[in-house]
N, C-alpha and C positions, 0 to 999 in steps of 0.2 A: 504493500500500500504506500509506503514511503516514496517509491519510485513514481507512482502516479501523481503524487503531490509535487514532486520535483519536476516532472514533465509538464504538469499544468502550470507551475510557476514559470518555467521557461517559455511556454507559449504566451502567457500573460505578458512577460517581459518583451517578447518579440512584437506582440501586437501593440502594446502601449508605448514602448520606448524607441522603436525603430520604424517610425512612420516613413523615413527615407527609404526603407526597404520596400514598402508598399508602392511608393512612388516610382522607385527604380524598376520594379517588376512591371508596373503598368507602362512605363515609358519603353522598356525593352519589348513588351508586347505590342505596343503601338508601332514601333519601328519594324518589328518582324512582320506584323500584319501588312504594313505599307509595302515592304519589299516583296512579300508574297503576292500582293495585289498587282504590283508592277510586272511580275513574272507571268501574269495572265495576258499581257499585251500580245497582239498577233505576231509582232516581230520577234518575240521571245518564246514562241510556241514550244520549242524543244525543252524549255525549262518549266513547263506547266506543272509537272508532277511536283517539283520543288516548290512551286507557287502554292499548291494545295497544302503541302506539309507546313510551310511557313505561315500560311493563312490560319491553319488550325492551331499551331503552336502559339502564334501571336494572340489569337482569340482566347486561348486558355490562360496565357500570362496576363492579359488585360482583366480577365475574370478574377484571377487570384489577387491581383493588385486592388481591384475594386472591393473584393470580399474582405480583405484585410482592413481597408479603410472603413467599410461598413461596420465590421465588428468593433473597431475602435470607437466610432461615433455612437453606436447603439449600446454598447456594454461598458464603456469607460468614458462617460461624459466628464468634462472638466467644468469647474465652477466659473472660471474666467473666460472660457471659450477658446483658450489658446491650446492648439493641438500641434504646435510646431516642434515639440520635443523630439 
């Protein structure tokens, strides 16, 4: 049981204190999504499979980044409204 508490504490620390990680994952997802989208252009048709892969990976990363930010706002509100920590 002690491990569960430690894991939970680590997760809480990641969610609350590392907002930059949520932002970084989201930005990486946006960039990956953009590159994947570009690979769908007709002149790059031979790269279409990689476009699909990057499109899916980018979407997943954007979701993870948004989910982390949602958890932060929903479960760890601050009294002064400052979440830049």
